[in-house]
C-alpha positions as CSV (number, residue, x, y, z in Angstrom):
1,X,105.8,86.0,85.7
2,X,107.5,84.9,88.9
3,X,110.9,86.1,87.7
4,X,109.4,89.6,87.1
5,X,107.7,89.7,90.5
6,X,111.0,89.3,92.4
7,X,112.8,91.9,90.4
8,X,109.9,94.3,90.6
9,X,109.6,93.9,94.4
10,X,113.2,94.8,94.8
11,X,112.8,97.8,92.5
12,X,109.6,98.8,94.3
13,X,111.3,98.8,97.7
14,X,114.4,100.6,96.3
15,X,112.1,103.3,94.8
16,X,111.2,104.4,98.3
17,X,114.8,104.8,99.2
18,X,115.5,107.1,96.2
19,X,113.0,109.8,97.2
20,X,114.2,113.4,97.1
21,X,115.8,114.4,100.5
22,X,113.8,117.6,100.7
23,X,110.7,115.6,101.4
24,X,109.5,115.1,104.9
25,X,108.8,111.4,104.3
26,X,110.6,110.4,107.5
27,X,107.6,111.9,109.3
28,X,105.1,110.0,107.0
29,X,105.2,106.3,107.2
30,X,103.9,104.5,104.2
31,X,101.3,102.1,105.8
32,X,99.6,100.6,102.7
33,X,101.2,100.2,99.3
34,X,100.4,98.0,96.4
35,X,103.0,97.5,93.7
36,X,101.8,98.4,90.2
37,X,101.0,95.4,88.0
38,X,103.1,94.8,84.9
39,X,100.8,95.4,82.0
40,X,100.1,92.2,80.2
41,X,100.6,93.6,76.7
42,X,104.0,95.0,77.7
43,X,104.9,91.7,79.3
44,X,103.9,89.7,76.1
45,X,105.9,92.1,73.9
46,X,109.0,92.1,76.3
47,X,108.8,95.8,76.9
48,X,110.7,97.2,79.9
49,X,110.7,100.8,81.2
50,X,110.0,103.1,84.1
51,X,107.7,105.8,85.4
52,X,108.6,108.7,87.6
53,X,105.7,110.4,89.4
54,X,105.3,113.3,91.7
55,X,102.4,113.6,94.2
56,X,101.2,115.1,97.4
57,X,100.1,113.3,100.6
58,X,97.0,114.7,102.3
59,X,96.9,115.0,106.0
60,X,94.7,111.9,106.2
61,X,97.4,109.9,104.4
62,X,95.8,109.7,101.0
63,X,97.9,110.2,97.8
64,X,96.7,113.2,95.8
65,X,97.6,115.3,92.8
66,X,99.6,112.6,91.0
67,X,101.5,113.7,87.9
68,X,103.8,111.8,85.7
69,X,107.2,113.4,85.5
70,X,108.8,110.9,83.2
71,X,107.8,107.7,81.4
72,X,109.8,105.5,79.2
73,X,108.4,104.3,76.9
74,X,105.6,106.8,77.0
75,X,102.0,105.4,77.2
76,X,102.9,101.9,78.4
77,X,103.3,101.9,82.2
78,X,101.7,105.1,83.5
79,X,98.2,103.7,84.0
80,X,99.5,100.8,86.1
81,X,101.3,103.2,88.4
82,X,98.4,105.6,88.7
83,X,96.0,102.7,89.6
84,X,98.4,101.4,92.3
85,X,98.8,104.9,93.8
86,X,95.1,105.2,94.3
87,X,95.3,102.6,97.1
88,X,98.4,103.9,98.8
89,X,98.0,105.3,102.3
90,X,100.5,107.1,104.5
91,X,100.2,107.7,108.3
92,X,98.1,110.7,109.2
93,X,99.8,114.0,109.9
94,X,98.8,117.6,110.8
95,X,99.9,118.9,107.4
96,X,100.1,117.7,103.8
97,X,103.4,116.5,102.4
98,X,104.1,118.0,99.0
99,X,106.3,117.0,96.2
100,X,106.9,113.3,96.9
101,X,108.7,111.8,93.9
102,X,109.1,108.1,93.2
103,X,110.4,106.0,90.4
104,X,108.8,102.7,89.4
105,X,110.9,100.3,87.3
106,X,109.4,97.6,85.1
107,X,112.0,95.1,84.2
108,X,112.4,91.3,83.7
109,X,115.0,89.2,85.5
110,X,117.7,87.8,83.3
């Protein structure tokens, strides 16, 4: 499990750097973020994949309106990402930020 954690942490950080440039994320600091947990069933079976989500950030910093844009393989990692996003918080702002897109990679280290 430790091998995965290091790889996932790097992928998790990199996911933030790949956000679409049209987003005003420079104005919204991510102040609280929990990485999604690798599902145990997928880990036992050696399944790797990714999930791309799109969501809005409310003025109070809460993540809202999360939708899965892409998931490979389907039905394996989406729930873990959705659970993690429930606890994410951004800095407060006067207006909502819409259309934030992030990719979460689930992979094992070689």
